[in-house]
C-alpha positions, 0 to 999 in steps of 0.5 A: 282938743280936750274939753276944758272941764277936763283940764285941771292940772295933774298935780291938783288931781293927785293932791285931791286923791291924797285928801280923799284918801284921808277923809274917806280912810275909815270907809276905804278900810272896809273895801281893802280888808274885804274877802279877797274873792271876786264875784266869780270866786277866787281870783285865778292865778296866772299859769307859768306859761302865761307869766312867761309869755308876759315877761317876753313883752318887756319891750312893749312895757318899755315903750309904754313907760317912754310914752307916759308923759305929761298928764299921764306921766305917773304911768309906770312900765311893768318890770316884768309884765304880768299876766292878768288873764285871771282877774274876775269881775262882772260884764255889763250884762251882769254875767261873770267874766275874766280879763281873758275874755278881752283877749285881742284888745288893748285895755285901760283897766280902771277901778273906781267907786262913787265915794272916791272923789278923784275917781268921780272927777276922772270918769267923764275923761275916761268916758271921752277917751273911750268915745275917741279911741274905743273900738275893736282893738282898744277899750276903757274897762272901768270896773265899779267896786262899790259894795251893795247893789248896782243902784248908786253907781248906775245913778252916778253914771246917768247923772254925769252922762257917762254913756260910753263906758260899759258897766263893769262891776265887782262888788266884792273888791276881789280885783282890787285886793288881787292888785293890792296883793301884787303891790299894784294898788295903793288906793283908788283910783288905780289904772292898769294898761293891759296888752292884747294878750292879757299882760299888764304892761304899765300901771299907776295909782291916782287920777290922770287927765284921760281926755288929754293928748298925752293919754291918746299918745300913750294908747297909740304907742301900745295898741 
């Protein structure tokens, strides 16, 4: 049963996301207009073979879309699925990595920032989802996109007792800008469901109740 503190209605969360976007509009522009490269240099383009392999995963994307109900109904099936293997960011130990390094796992990829109020609200729920569902075949990969040093985002995670999520990082907004280029990211938070082969099978903009039974059902349907 989900913790009561995570049970705010999805409609309220989406409204909060819109309001936060209006209030933080100036700051947000700094992020989306930055250099499109990530910590590992330019985001690598998918090969035609990768894209072809992902396009063949349309059936799984359709399953994801059908399973996206209730608290996660905003999750949209990819059409067609796209390869995200080249997305580059930093691992929890600070070393450069790409989505290809997570091959073999279904991944719920989430981009967040400390200045984004809806992001901050959903982080404990993402943490709970990782505690309940994380393992060898599934991981919540929450990438912090604050510019500057690691101090502020690390302090936020400590203060909110988010202890199950790895500290993935992209201080240059390369991942966000790549998703924006593909028409997948309109603002923050943005969440992408990636299969074990590195293919995006579903995506959504705005927050969701990730500690809900609906979220667990979505993950169970595709892992």
